[in-house]
Kinemage of the C-alpha trace (Angstrom):
@kinemage 1
@onewidth
@group {chain A} dominant
@subgroup {mainchain}
@vectorlist {calphas} color= white
{ca met a 1} P 8.292 2.376 -21.794
{ca ala a 2} L 5.539 5.005 -21.963
{ca glu a 3} L 2.861 2.381 -22.655
{ca phe a 4} L 4.034 0.185 -19.749
{ca ser a 5} L 4.196 3.184 -17.458
{ca ala a 6} L 0.819 4.565 -18.560
{ca ala a 7} L -0.923 1.238 -17.999
{ca tyr a 8} L 0.900 0.584 -14.655
{ca leu a 9} L -0.102 3.974 -13.256
{ca leu a 10} L -3.639 3.649 -14.534
{ca val a 11} L -4.108 0.633 -12.251
{ca trp a 12} L -2.837 2.515 -9.217
{ca ala a 13} L -4.710 5.733 -10.103
{ca ala a 14} L -8.056 3.620 -10.443
{ca phe a 15} L -7.357 1.969 -7.045
{ca gly a 16} L -6.634 5.311 -5.450
{ca leu a 17} L -9.950 6.787 -6.592
{ca val a 18} L -11.821 3.636 -5.255
{ca ala a 19} L -9.953 3.952 -1.984
{ca leu a 20} L -10.638 7.707 -1.625
{ca ala a 21} L -14.212 7.152 -2.354
{ca ala a 22} L -14.509 4.348 0.230
{ca gly a 23} L -12.629 6.372 2.804
{ca gly a 24} L -15.072 9.294 2.277
{ca met a 25} L -17.999 7.039 3.220
{ca met a 26} L -16.638 6.450 6.671
{ca pro a 27} L -16.241 9.678 8.291
{ca gly a 28} L -15.859 9.794 12.182
{ca val a 29} L -15.704 6.201 12.952
{ca pro a 30} L -14.577 6.232 16.618
{ca gly a 31} L -12.313 3.899 18.492
{ca pro a 32} L -9.637 1.441 17.635
{ca ala a 33} L -12.057 -0.801 15.769
{ca pro a 34} L -11.222 0.487 12.252
{ca leu a 35} L -7.458 -0.020 12.863
{ca ala a 36} L -8.088 -3.571 14.269
{ca val a 37} L -10.201 -4.431 11.061
{ca val a 38} L -7.516 -3.005 8.734
{ca leu a 39} L -4.670 -4.918 10.553
{ca ala a 40} L -6.824 -8.143 10.620
{ca ala a 41} L -7.512 -7.797 6.922
{ca ala a 42} L -3.869 -7.097 6.168
{ca ala a 43} L -2.778 -10.192 8.188
{ca ala a 44} L -5.310 -12.327 6.446
{ca trp a 45} L -4.296 -10.982 2.994
{ca gln a 46} L -0.614 -11.619 3.680
{ca leu a 47} L -1.369 -15.334 4.124
{ca ser a 48} L -3.865 -15.758 1.334
{ca pro a 49} L -3.225 -17.852 -1.793
{ca phe a 50} L -4.323 -15.012 -3.978
{ca lys a 51} L -1.512 -12.779 -2.545
{ca arg a 52} L 0.941 -15.504 -3.250
{ca arg a 53} L -0.140 -15.820 -6.872
{ca cys a 54} L 0.140 -12.027 -7.232
{ca leu a 55} L 3.655 -12.008 -5.862
{ca arg a 56} L 4.572 -14.804 -8.340
{ca gly a 57} L 3.085 -12.771 -11.127
{ca cys a 58} L 5.129 -9.739 -10.190
{ca his a 59} L 8.371 -11.768 -10.968
{ca arg a 60} L 7.227 -13.103 -14.317
{ca ser a 61} L 8.208 -11.421 -17.490
{ca leu a 62} L 6.703 -11.760 -20.914
{ca pro a 63} L 8.619 -11.696 -24.286
{ca leu a 64} L 7.648 -8.520 -26.076
{ca pro a 65} L 7.737 -7.835 -29.776
{ca pro a 66} L 10.826 -5.757 -30.641
{ca tyr a 67} L 9.033 -2.965 -32.656
{ca gly a 68} L 5.886 -1.535 -34.283
{ca trp a 69} L 2.319 -1.573 -33.021
{ca arg a 70} L 2.600 -5.046 -31.668
{ca ala a 71} L 5.422 -3.844 -29.391
{ca glu a 72} L 3.352 -0.863 -28.281
{ca lys a 73} L 0.417 -3.061 -27.512
{ca gly a 74} L 2.557 -5.711 -25.824
{ca ala a 75} L 4.077 -3.039 -23.539
{ca leu a 76} L 0.777 -1.675 -22.657
{ca arg a 77} L -0.586 -5.126 -21.852
{ca phe a 78} L 2.484 -5.946 -19.865
{ca gly a 79} L 2.259 -2.699 -17.883
{ca leu a 80} L -1.426 -3.448 -17.128
{ca arg a 81} L -0.646 -6.965 -16.046
{ca asn a 82} L 2.256 -5.950 -13.904
{ca gly a 83} L 0.283 -3.197 -12.323
{ca leu a 84} L -2.517 -5.418 -11.421
{ca tyr a 85} L -0.189 -7.957 -9.834
{ca cys a 86} L 1.574 -5.238 -8.035
{ca leu a 87} L -1.664 -3.881 -6.644
{ca gly a 88} L -2.772 -7.334 -5.630
{ca thr a 89} L 0.526 -7.751 -3.668
{ca cys a 90} L 0.772 -4.246 -2.018
{ca trp a 91} L -2.623 -2.740 -1.673
{ca cys a 92} L -3.017 -3.422 2.072
{ca gln a 93} L 0.404 -1.738 2.832
{ca leu a 94} L -0.603 1.575 1.255
{ca leu a 95} L -1.690 3.248 4.455
{ca trp a 96} L 1.589 2.288 6.261
{ca thr a 97} L 3.566 3.488 3.359
{ca ala a 98} L 1.742 6.764 3.308
{ca gly a 99} L 2.366 7.201 7.000
{ca leu a 100} L 6.056 6.423 6.621
{ca thr a 101} L 6.380 8.726 3.681
{ca ala a 102} L 4.985 11.556 5.744
{ca val a 103} L 7.311 10.778 8.573
{ca ile a 104} L 10.399 10.602 6.348
{ca thr a 105} L 9.447 13.748 4.432
{ca gly a 106} L 8.965 15.610 7.698
{ca glu a 107} L 12.315 14.474 8.954
{ca arg a 108} L 14.014 15.587 5.858
{ca arg a 109} L 12.219 18.722 5.236
{ca leu a 110} L 11.164 20.372 8.561
{ca pro a 111} L 13.495 22.909 10.179
{ca arg a 112} L 13.896 20.834 13.330
{ca pro a 113} L 13.511 17.163 12.263
{ca gly a 114} L 14.281 15.923 15.756
{ca ser a 115} L 10.800 17.045 16.898
{ca ile a 116} L 9.097 14.700 14.463
{ca thr a 117} L 11.417 11.837 15.295
{ca arg a 118} L 10.759 12.199 18.980
{ca thr a 119} L 7.015 12.521 18.356
{ca val a 120} L 6.951 9.388 16.206
{ca ala a 121} L 9.138 7.524 18.738
{ca ala a 122} L 6.599 8.618 21.435
{ca leu a 123} L 3.533 7.507 19.245
{ca leu a 124} L 5.147 4.095 18.574
{ca gly a 125} L 5.991 3.622 22.215
{ca phe a 126} L 2.435 4.475 23.219
{ca ala a 127} L 1.081 2.135 20.606
{ca thr a 128} L 3.231 -0.676 22.013
{ca val a 129} L 2.108 -0.010 25.571
{ca ala a 130} L -1.579 0.138 24.370
{ca ala a 131} L -1.181 -3.130 22.462
{ca leu a 132} L 0.308 -4.790 25.504
{ca ala a 133} L -2.458 -3.447 27.754
{ca val a 134} L -5.216 -4.625 25.325
{ca asp a 135} L -3.581 -7.940 25.185
{ca asn a 136} L -3.433 -8.237 29.055
{ca leu a 137} L -7.127 -7.145 29.205
{ca leu a 138} L -8.134 -9.903 26.807
{ca gln a 139} L -6.407 -12.739 28.750
């Protein structure tokens, strides 16, 4: 399990470093354009054949040797393979997941969780109205 976990986490840690470096190169980009680009890329990714291939790969298992160095190496290889497929499947949802994690953590840990719940509801309502307004402007 240690080899599998280490290889799996290595994939996500490497991706995190690349994402942080890329984010650092785009400070102060104004307007809704970055969000629109991210959403369009996520939508395109969801429909891509590569995403489907990665999703199928996540559900495949490999027979592993039962013991010894071959088992250690097999578990490491399986963790790396599974981590790469998982990354290929989920990379574009990380920002949404991070945002949801922050909201849920705030709701569970803040002294007055109702305030964050109302704030998030207001932001979601505003985003809905804004999306409808932009759609009306484009028609």
